[in-house]
N, CA and C atoms as a LAMMPS dump frame, in Angstrom:
ITEM: TIMESTEP
0
ITEM: NUMBER OF ATOMS
489
ITEM: BOX BOUNDS ff ff ff
-5.0000000000000000e+02 5.0000000000000000e+02
-5.0000000000000000e+02 5.0000000000000000e+02
-5.0000000000000000e+02 5.0000000000000000e+02
ITEM: ATOMS id mol type element x y z
1 1 1 N -388.87 -394.898 -408.818
2 1 2 C -387.819 -396.16 -408.42
3 1 3 C -386.951 -396.103 -409.8
4 2 1 N -387.407 -395.86 -410.9
5 2 2 C -386.529 -395.717 -411.768
6 2 3 C -385.683 -394.692 -411.849
7 3 1 N -385.706 -393.481 -411.236
8 3 2 C -385.194 -392.11 -411.563
9 3 3 C -384.285 -392.702 -410.251
10 4 1 N -384.284 -393.361 -409.313
11 4 2 C -383.329 -393.328 -408.18
12 4 3 C -381.771 -394.255 -408.976
13 5 1 N -382.707 -395.597 -409.403
14 5 2 C -381.219 -395.964 -410.209
15 5 3 C -380.571 -395.609 -411.267
16 6 1 N -381.324 -394.643 -411.578
17 6 2 C -380.619 -393.267 -412.965
18 6 3 C -379.837 -392.205 -412.347
19 7 1 N -379.663 -392.738 -410.753
20 7 2 C -379 -391.464 -410.631
21 7 3 C -377.366 -390.953 -410.592
22 8 1 N -376.328 -390.536 -411.712
23 8 2 C -375.251 -390.512 -411.85
24 8 3 C -373.942 -390.753 -410.552
25 9 1 N -374.735 -390.302 -409.452
26 9 2 C -373.552 -390.42 -408.016
27 9 3 C -374.025 -391.558 -407.563
28 10 1 N -374.796 -391.863 -407.398
29 10 2 C -375.35 -393.312 -407.713
30 10 3 C -374.624 -394.365 -407.856
31 11 1 N -374.286 -394.102 -409.144
32 11 2 C -373.859 -395.323 -410.689
33 11 3 C -372.449 -394.668 -410.749
34 12 1 N -372.258 -393.716 -410.058
35 12 2 C -370.527 -393.853 -409.723
36 12 3 C -370.374 -393.446 -408.228
37 13 1 N -370.45 -394.198 -407.754
38 13 2 C -370.189 -393.404 -406.056
39 13 3 C -368.687 -394.415 -405.751
40 14 1 N -368.326 -395.593 -406.293
41 14 2 C -367.099 -396.233 -405.784
42 14 3 C -365.981 -395.249 -406.655
43 15 1 N -366.301 -394.597 -407.425
44 15 2 C -365.45 -394.125 -407.896
45 15 3 C -364.934 -392.727 -407.688
46 16 1 N -366.441 -392.205 -406.99
47 16 2 C -366.117 -390.686 -406.199
48 16 3 C -365.351 -390.989 -404.909
49 17 1 N -365.716 -392.32 -403.736
50 17 2 C -365.517 -392.547 -402.898
51 17 3 C -363.582 -392.818 -402.521
52 18 1 N -363.617 -393.532 -403.959
53 18 2 C -361.647 -393.796 -404.393
54 18 3 C -361.648 -392.474 -404.339
55 19 1 N -361.846 -391.577 -405.103
56 19 2 C -361.09 -390.428 -405.903
57 19 3 C -361.162 -389.549 -404.306
58 20 1 N -362.015 -389.255 -402.993
59 20 2 C -361.807 -388.594 -401.901
60 20 3 C -361.142 -389.318 -401.293
61 21 1 N -361.005 -390.426 -401.262
62 21 2 C -359.892 -391.257 -400.352
63 21 3 C -358.682 -390.853 -400.575
64 22 1 N -357.8 -390.702 -401.839
65 22 2 C -357.003 -390.748 -402.614
66 22 3 C -356.166 -388.659 -402.497
67 23 1 N -357.429 -387.827 -402.636
68 23 2 C -357.572 -386.595 -402.231
69 23 3 C -357.132 -386.382 -400.758
70 24 1 N -358.216 -387.416 -399.545
71 24 2 C -357.427 -387.318 -398.185
72 24 3 C -356.228 -387.672 -398.232
73 25 1 N -355.419 -388.374 -399.139
74 25 2 C -353.971 -389.214 -398.868
75 25 3 C -353.522 -388.078 -399.298
76 26 1 N -352.9 -387.535 -399.939
77 26 2 C -352.522 -386.841 -401.447
78 26 3 C -352.009 -385.275 -400.191
79 27 1 N -353.416 -384.65 -399.504
80 27 2 C -353.187 -384.265 -398.38
81 27 3 C -352.761 -384.425 -397.101
82 28 1 N -352.378 -385.247 -396.685
83 28 2 C -352.034 -386.078 -395.813
84 28 3 C -350.745 -385.516 -395.581
85 29 1 N -350.221 -386.99 -397.527
86 29 2 C -348.887 -387.258 -397.589
87 29 3 C -348.027 -385.822 -397.316
88 30 1 N -348.933 -384.669 -398.147
89 30 2 C -348.389 -383.147 -398.073
90 30 3 C -347.565 -382.888 -396.734
91 31 1 N -348.928 -382.719 -395.962
92 31 2 C -348.358 -381.916 -394.531
93 31 3 C -348.02 -383.256 -393.978
94 32 1 N -347.789 -384.052 -394.276
95 32 2 C -346.463 -384.484 -393.267
96 32 3 C -345.053 -384.823 -393.852
97 33 1 N -344.974 -384.215 -395.401
98 33 2 C -343.55 -384.862 -395.413
99 33 3 C -342.904 -383.915 -396.719
100 34 1 N -343.714 -382.876 -396.641
101 34 2 C -343.788 -381.77 -398.118
102 34 3 C -343.77 -379.881 -397.556
103 35 1 N -344.967 -380.355 -395.854
104 35 2 C -344.977 -378.463 -395.754
105 35 3 C -343.517 -378.745 -394.217
106 36 1 N -342.916 -377.353 -394.878
107 36 2 C -341.821 -376.885 -394.074
108 36 3 C -342.369 -376.779 -393.135
109 37 1 N -341.794 -377.319 -391.943
110 37 2 C -342.229 -377.29 -390.279
111 37 3 C -341.601 -376.044 -389.231
112 38 1 N -340.614 -375.577 -389.535
113 38 2 C -339.994 -374.366 -389.511
114 38 3 C -340.684 -372.698 -389.927
115 39 1 N -341.067 -371.849 -388.756
116 39 2 C -341.993 -370.627 -389.707
117 39 3 C -340.546 -370.153 -390.232
118 40 1 N -341.09 -368.839 -391.524
119 40 2 C -340.981 -368.064 -391.965
120 40 3 C -340.975 -366.527 -391.189
121 41 1 N -339.396 -366.126 -391.239
122 41 2 C -339.499 -365.613 -389.976
123 41 3 C -338.32 -364.406 -389.872
124 42 1 N -339.073 -363.333 -388.775
125 42 2 C -337.43 -362.625 -388.642
126 42 3 C -337.348 -362.036 -387.006
127 43 1 N -336.106 -361.638 -386.818
128 43 2 C -335.668 -361.162 -385.236
129 43 3 C -334.443 -360.528 -385.465
130 44 1 N -334.599 -359.816 -384.676
131 44 2 C -333.157 -359.088 -384.193
132 44 3 C -332.387 -359.476 -382.475
133 45 1 N -331.06 -359.448 -382.6
134 45 2 C -330.551 -360.234 -381.631
135 45 3 C -329.295 -359.305 -380.862
136 46 1 N -329.196 -359.364 -380.008
137 46 2 C -328.226 -358.974 -379.106
138 46 3 C -327.685 -359.48 -378.207
139 47 1 N -326.409 -360.427 -377.96
140 47 2 C -325.734 -360.831 -377.129
141 47 3 C -324.43 -359.893 -377.306
142 48 1 N -324.463 -360.367 -375.426
143 48 2 C -323.082 -359.654 -374.652
144 48 3 C -322.026 -360.948 -374.408
145 49 1 N -321.011 -360.717 -374.521
146 49 2 C -319.561 -362.132 -374.218
147 49 3 C -318.697 -361.184 -373.728
148 50 1 N -318.289 -361.415 -372.129
149 50 2 C -317.396 -361.161 -371.23
150 50 3 C -316.67 -362.453 -371.621
151 51 1 N -315.115 -361.689 -371.874
152 51 2 C -314.193 -362.728 -371.93
153 51 3 C -313.177 -362.293 -371.025
154 52 1 N -311.697 -361.953 -371.027
155 52 2 C -310.736 -361.925 -369.864
156 52 3 C -310.763 -360.746 -369.716
157 53 1 N -310.683 -359.863 -370.656
158 53 2 C -310.613 -358.146 -370.903
159 53 3 C -311.213 -357.545 -371.142
160 54 1 N -311.531 -358.236 -372.232
161 54 2 C -312.888 -357.428 -372.944
162 54 3 C -313.917 -358.081 -373.58
163 55 1 N -314.906 -356.642 -373.816
164 55 2 C -316.833 -357.107 -374.316
165 55 3 C -316.624 -357.513 -375.75
166 56 1 N -317.474 -358.678 -376.161
167 56 2 C -317.747 -358.731 -376.874
168 56 3 C -319.604 -358.172 -377.357
169 57 1 N -319.822 -357.953 -377.975
170 57 2 C -321.284 -357.87 -378.569
171 57 3 C -321.523 -358.072 -379.914
172 58 1 N -322.737 -358.803 -379.979
173 58 2 C -323.118 -359.432 -381.546
174 58 3 C -324.282 -358.631 -381.644
175 59 1 N -324.825 -357.501 -382.401
176 59 2 C -326.183 -356.937 -382.811
177 59 3 C -326.586 -357.37 -384.366
178 60 1 N -327.242 -358.221 -384.36
179 60 2 C -327.797 -359.524 -385.719
180 60 3 C -329.212 -359.054 -386.003
181 61 1 N -329.276 -359.075 -387.412
182 61 2 C -330.506 -359.532 -387.623
183 61 3 C -330.78 -360.912 -388.107
184 62 1 N -331.864 -361.827 -388.015
185 62 2 C -331.845 -363.085 -388.265
186 62 3 C -333.344 -363.185 -389.125
187 63 1 N -333.414 -363.669 -390.083
188 63 2 C -334.406 -363.334 -390.959
189 63 3 C -333.986 -366.194 -391.444
190 64 1 N -335.354 -366.505 -391.166
191 64 2 C -335.419 -367.782 -391.439
192 64 3 C -336.587 -368.293 -392.318
193 65 1 N -335.886 -369.012 -393.521
194 65 2 C -336.134 -369.101 -394.22
195 65 3 C -336.7 -370.643 -395.059
196 66 1 N -337.225 -371.084 -394.756
197 66 2 C -337.76 -372.937 -395.011
198 66 3 C -337.776 -372.944 -395.958
199 67 1 N -336.443 -373.84 -396.435
200 67 2 C -336.955 -373.909 -398.014
201 67 3 C -336.975 -376.502 -397.948
202 68 1 N -337.902 -375.988 -398.322
203 68 2 C -338.239 -377.393 -398.272
204 68 3 C -338.451 -377.938 -397.033
205 69 1 N -339.028 -379.862 -397.039
206 69 2 C -339.299 -380.232 -396.135
207 69 3 C -338.585 -379.84 -394.545
208 70 1 N -337.197 -380.546 -395.042
209 70 2 C -336.141 -380.57 -393.827
210 70 3 C -334.936 -379.592 -393.969
211 71 1 N -334.922 -378.632 -394.78
212 71 2 C -334.124 -377.832 -395.034
213 71 3 C -334.823 -376.343 -394.775
214 72 1 N -333.432 -375.857 -394.244
215 72 2 C -334.114 -374.097 -394.202
216 72 3 C -332.176 -373.03 -393.815
217 73 1 N -332.684 -371.616 -394.026
218 73 2 C -331.461 -371.424 -394.425
219 73 3 C -331.927 -369.746 -393.919
220 74 1 N -330.679 -369.403 -392.559
221 74 2 C -330.912 -368.325 -392.06
222 74 3 C -329.87 -367.478 -392.046
223 75 1 N -330.628 -366.09 -392.667
224 75 2 C -329.939 -365.204 -393.4
225 75 3 C -328.979 -364.086 -391.834
226 76 1 N -327.983 -364.118 -391.782
227 76 2 C -327.736 -363.306 -390.632
228 76 3 C -327.202 -361.805 -391.024
229 77 1 N -327.312 -360.769 -390.745
230 77 2 C -326.497 -359.371 -391.052
231 77 3 C -326.635 -358.572 -389.583
232 78 1 N -325.083 -358.078 -389.385
233 78 2 C -325.307 -357.01 -388.868
234 78 3 C -323.589 -356.493 -388.151
235 79 1 N -323.917 -356.633 -386.568
236 79 2 C -322.456 -356.058 -386.034
237 79 3 C -321.751 -357.353 -385.338
238 80 1 N -320.292 -356.629 -385.157
239 80 2 C -319.59 -357.652 -384.303
240 80 3 C -318.314 -356.685 -383.275
241 81 1 N -319.13 -356.315 -382.575
242 81 2 C -317.672 -355.426 -381.973
243 81 3 C -317.4 -355.971 -380.456
244 82 1 N -316.101 -356.219 -380.751
245 82 2 C -314.803 -356.797 -379.864
246 82 3 C -314.226 -355.683 -379.006
247 83 1 N -314.138 -355.272 -378.051
248 83 2 C -314.038 -353.556 -377.415
249 83 3 C -314.583 -352.372 -378.276
250 84 1 N -313.717 -351.744 -378.707
251 84 2 C -313.833 -350.679 -379.688
252 84 3 C -313.725 -350.247 -380.964
253 85 1 N -314.133 -351.879 -381.728
254 85 2 C -313.894 -352.757 -382.806
255 85 3 C -315.037 -353.035 -383.607
256 86 1 N -315.095 -353.034 -385.123
257 86 2 C -316.361 -352.991 -385.122
258 86 3 C -316.078 -354.12 -386.936
259 87 1 N -316.82 -355.79 -386.146
260 87 2 C -316.605 -355.986 -387.767
261 87 3 C -318.279 -356.469 -387.848
262 88 1 N -318.348 -356.759 -389.662
263 88 2 C -319.366 -356.715 -390.572
264 88 3 C -320.031 -358.401 -390.913
265 89 1 N -320.296 -358.552 -389.881
266 89 2 C -321.324 -359.778 -390.149
267 89 3 C -322.703 -360.02 -391.681
268 90 1 N -322.367 -360.768 -392.244
269 90 2 C -322.812 -360.799 -393.08
270 90 3 C -323.525 -362.681 -394.053
271 91 1 N -323.824 -362.925 -393.496
272 91 2 C -323.37 -364.529 -393.952
273 91 3 C -324.84 -365.261 -393.798
274 92 1 N -325.055 -366.437 -394.961
275 92 2 C -325.953 -367.098 -395.137
276 92 3 C -325.869 -368.546 -394.762
277 93 1 N -326.33 -369.293 -393.909
278 93 2 C -326.246 -370.343 -393.245
279 93 3 C -327.552 -371.881 -393.504
280 94 1 N -326.872 -372.258 -394.427
281 94 2 C -327.289 -373.772 -394.89
282 94 3 C -327.743 -375.002 -393.794
283 95 1 N -329.139 -375.212 -393.508
284 95 2 C -329.25 -376.052 -392.031
285 95 3 C -330.523 -377.159 -392.747
286 96 1 N -329.663 -378.358 -392.561
287 96 2 C -331.053 -379.452 -392.364
288 96 3 C -331.537 -379.916 -390.689
289 97 1 N -332.476 -380.249 -390.257
290 97 2 C -333.197 -380.458 -389.596
291 97 3 C -333.867 -381.385 -389.398
292 98 1 N -333.897 -381.999 -388.299
293 98 2 C -335.068 -383.178 -387.65
294 98 3 C -336.045 -382.918 -386.882
295 99 1 N -337.228 -382.817 -386.566
296 99 2 C -337.718 -382.125 -385.552
297 99 3 C -339.047 -383.569 -385.055
298 100 1 N -338.659 -383.686 -383.625
299 100 2 C -339.62 -384.625 -383.203
300 100 3 C -340.502 -383.37 -381.381
301 101 1 N -341.436 -383.239 -382.129
302 101 2 C -342.5 -382.332 -381.267
303 101 3 C -341.945 -380.987 -381.271
304 102 1 N -341.959 -380.246 -380.155
305 102 2 C -341.19 -378.955 -380.99
306 102 3 C -339.488 -378.914 -380.912
307 103 1 N -338.881 -379.747 -380.057
308 103 2 C -337.923 -379.826 -380.55
309 103 3 C -337.084 -380.235 -381.79
310 104 1 N -336.02 -379.701 -382.014
311 104 2 C -336.051 -379.786 -383.286
312 104 3 C -333.92 -379.685 -382.991
313 105 1 N -333.371 -380.537 -383.934
314 105 2 C -332.201 -381.148 -384.04
315 105 3 C -331.327 -380.927 -385.56
316 106 1 N -330.673 -379.463 -385.812
317 106 2 C -329.959 -378.921 -387.231
318 106 3 C -328.6 -379.473 -386.97
319 107 1 N -328.223 -379.702 -388.078
320 107 2 C -326.999 -379.436 -388.537
321 107 3 C -326.631 -378.896 -389.267
322 108 1 N -325.911 -377.88 -389.322
323 108 2 C -325.143 -376.952 -389.997
324 108 3 C -324.483 -377.369 -391.029
325 109 1 N -325.022 -377.128 -392.366
326 109 2 C -324.251 -378.229 -393.503
327 109 3 C -323.789 -377.279 -394.518
328 110 1 N -323.685 -376.157 -394.372
329 110 2 C -323.066 -374.9 -395.405
330 110 3 C -322.993 -373.388 -394.572
331 111 1 N -321.989 -372.734 -394.281
332 111 2 C -321.974 -371.151 -394.339
333 111 3 C -320.972 -371.069 -394.963
334 112 1 N -322.404 -369.454 -395.595
335 112 2 C -321.415 -369.096 -396.727
336 112 3 C -321.644 -367.441 -396.091
337 113 1 N -319.84 -367.055 -396.844
338 113 2 C -319.373 -365.344 -396.692
339 113 3 C -320.142 -364.798 -397.032
340 114 1 N -320.792 -363.944 -397.243
341 114 2 C -320.974 -363.06 -398.476
342 114 3 C -319.551 -361.733 -398.35
343 115 1 N -318.863 -361.178 -398.981
344 115 2 C -318.089 -359.832 -399.272
345 115 3 C -317.658 -358.465 -398.153
346 116 1 N -319.484 -358.44 -397.789
347 116 2 C -319.441 -356.991 -397.103
348 116 3 C -318.56 -357.986 -395.747
349 117 1 N -318.336 -359.379 -395.215
350 117 2 C -318.458 -360.114 -393.708
351 117 3 C -316.534 -359.963 -393.884
352 118 1 N -316.74 -359.088 -392.563
353 118 2 C -315.448 -358.675 -392.098
354 118 3 C -314.054 -359.523 -391.328
355 119 1 N -315.094 -360.363 -390.376
356 119 2 C -314.941 -361.572 -389.275
357 119 3 C -313.779 -362.514 -390.225
358 120 1 N -312.24 -361.828 -389.647
359 120 2 C -311.171 -362.803 -389.562
360 120 3 C -310.582 -363.934 -389.045
361 121 1 N -310.923 -363.222 -387.851
362 121 2 C -310.633 -364.167 -386.204
363 121 3 C -311.022 -365.35 -385.671
364 122 1 N -310.482 -366.078 -385.668
365 122 2 C -311.182 -367.664 -385.657
366 122 3 C -312.08 -367.68 -384.629
367 123 1 N -311.594 -366.859 -383.672
368 123 2 C -312.252 -367.036 -382.115
369 123 3 C -313.768 -366.474 -382.598
370 124 1 N -313.518 -365.572 -382.914
371 124 2 C -314.55 -364.549 -383.769
372 124 3 C -315.945 -365.351 -384.035
373 125 1 N -314.905 -366.317 -385.462
374 125 2 C -316.108 -366.882 -385.981
375 125 3 C -316.753 -367.814 -385.198
376 126 1 N -316.369 -368.974 -384.243
377 126 2 C -316.777 -369.82 -383.354
378 126 3 C -317.768 -369.441 -382.494
379 127 1 N -318.437 -367.808 -382.563
380 127 2 C -319.598 -367.521 -381.787
381 127 3 C -320.838 -367.592 -382.926
382 128 1 N -320.54 -367.044 -383.996
383 128 2 C -321.291 -368.154 -385.147
384 128 3 C -321.364 -369.265 -385.145
385 129 1 N -322.713 -369.368 -386.024
386 129 2 C -322.593 -371.206 -386.375
387 129 3 C -321.739 -371.3 -387.253
388 130 1 N -321.277 -373.034 -387.614
389 130 2 C -320.018 -373.084 -388.52
390 130 3 C -320.55 -374.547 -389.331
391 131 1 N -320.138 -374.379 -390.321
392 131 2 C -320.538 -376.297 -390.977
393 131 3 C -319.844 -377.349 -390.128
394 132 1 N -320.858 -378.761 -389.983
395 132 2 C -320.631 -379.137 -389.334
396 132 3 C -321.416 -379.598 -388.058
397 133 1 N -321.619 -378.248 -387.576
398 133 2 C -322.32 -377.883 -385.861
399 133 3 C -323.102 -378.665 -385.746
400 134 1 N -323.932 -379.384 -384.165
401 134 2 C -324.596 -378.961 -384.953
402 134 3 C -325.432 -378.474 -383.662
403 135 1 N -327.192 -378.108 -383.754
404 135 2 C -327.84 -377.487 -382.699
405 135 3 C -328.982 -378.155 -382.701
406 136 1 N -329.192 -377.764 -380.849
407 136 2 C -330.55 -378.522 -380.535
408 136 3 C -331.074 -377.091 -380.121
409 137 1 N -332.247 -377.015 -380.191
410 137 2 C -333.393 -375.981 -380.653
411 137 3 C -334.94 -376.602 -380.32
412 138 1 N -335.669 -375.367 -379.123
413 138 2 C -336.756 -376.075 -379.228
414 138 3 C -337.754 -374.324 -379.419
415 139 1 N -339.222 -374.414 -380.749
416 139 2 C -339.723 -373.507 -381.398
417 139 3 C -341.096 -373.723 -380.365
418 140 1 N -341.022 -372.815 -379.932
419 140 2 C -342.616 -372.814 -378.859
420 140 3 C -343.055 -371.806 -379.879
421 141 1 N -344.649 -371.607 -380.554
422 141 2 C -345.467 -370.742 -380.89
423 141 3 C -346.079 -369.662 -379.409
424 142 1 N -346.241 -368.523 -379.767
425 142 2 C -346.188 -368.081 -378.531
426 142 3 C -347.571 -367.603 -378.576
427 143 1 N -347.994 -366.538 -380.115
428 143 2 C -349.647 -366.557 -380.53
429 143 3 C -348.959 -366.469 -382.342
430 144 1 N -350.105 -366.687 -382.736
431 144 2 C -350.069 -366.629 -385.118
432 144 3 C -348.879 -366.323 -385.132
433 145 1 N -348.016 -364.899 -384.902
434 145 2 C -347.534 -364.332 -385.393
435 145 3 C -345.655 -364.4 -384.538
436 146 1 N -345.919 -365.362 -383.511
437 146 2 C -344.32 -364.724 -382.468
438 146 3 C -344.207 -366.265 -382.274
439 147 1 N -343.163 -366.852 -382.344
440 147 2 C -342.335 -367.55 -381.81
441 147 3 C -340.819 -367.547 -381.274
442 148 1 N -340.583 -368.323 -380.629
443 148 2 C -340.314 -368.263 -379.512
444 148 3 C -338.85 -369.736 -379.709
445 149 1 N -337.54 -369.359 -379.575
446 149 2 C -336.493 -369.608 -380.422
447 149 3 C -335.515 -370.575 -378.807
448 150 1 N -335.888 -371.216 -378.304
449 150 2 C -335.173 -371.61 -377.258
450 150 3 C -334.298 -372.834 -377.55
451 151 1 N -332.318 -372.422 -376.815
452 151 2 C -331.464 -373.183 -376.677
453 151 3 C -331.277 -374.215 -375.844
454 152 1 N -330.464 -374.957 -375.414
455 152 2 C -330.745 -376 -374.424
456 152 3 C -330.329 -374.924 -373.439
457 153 1 N -330.099 -374.117 -373.149
458 153 2 C -329.973 -372.922 -371.574
459 153 3 C -330.939 -372.048 -371.354
460 154 1 N -330.839 -371.735 -372.467
461 154 2 C -332.071 -370.142 -372.421
462 154 3 C -332.739 -369.493 -373.912
463 155 1 N -333.619 -368.631 -373.944
464 155 2 C -334.254 -368.266 -374.574
465 155 3 C -333.191 -367.165 -375.761
466 156 1 N -333.542 -367.796 -377.518
467 156 2 C -332.205 -366.97 -377.976
468 156 3 C -332.948 -365.748 -378.521
469 157 1 N -334.426 -365.833 -379.392
470 157 2 C -334.904 -364.801 -379.201
471 157 3 C -336.4 -365.37 -379.696
472 158 1 N -337.014 -363.724 -380.288
473 158 2 C -338.741 -364.224 -380.425
474 158 3 C -338.33 -363.539 -382.026
475 159 1 N -339.144 -364.816 -382.581
476 159 2 C -338.817 -364.432 -384.04
477 159 3 C -339.898 -363.752 -384.243
478 160 1 N -340.496 -362.947 -385.624
479 160 2 C -342.354 -362.738 -385.579
480 160 3 C -342.582 -363.124 -387.192
481 161 1 N -343.177 -363.517 -387.502
482 161 2 C -343.261 -363.67 -388.551
483 161 3 C -344.198 -362.244 -389.174
484 162 1 N -345.026 -362.406 -390.95
485 162 2 C -345.158 -361.309 -391.435
486 162 3 C -346.903 -361.167 -391.142
487 163 1 N -347.648 -360.282 -391.93
488 163 2 C -349.026 -360.569 -391.235
489 163 3 C -349.622 -360.941 -391.799
């Protein structure tokens, strides 16, 4: 009987339970408020647009990098073809987002053009994300390494995470 009363686990049981509850609360708070909810991934995207007499085509490598709980940076690099003219796209787009299930509302907060970017026409710039724009997307997990990004109208691209 005396051995049971001197057991240190039994003696500090309330302190150990309080520590376990505090650890569970810290893990839950990290998962809910600090863990990024958008996957870090890359995709290649090819888009054709037909205007009145000209054909426009975008071939882009899109890299999505989450930064904190509700921020992400989308790095875009590639080419924009207007008929036979080729323009270089090299941008960094910063976005803040709000998640509701697998639906995301994203606001473009900053669009940074890098020195290699050669797009100067306003009608071409409007086809890329611009500051102040609001985007609605749905991100669905296909398997552990593939995510499908869907716009309001159609799928945009399949994004692949690192193995």
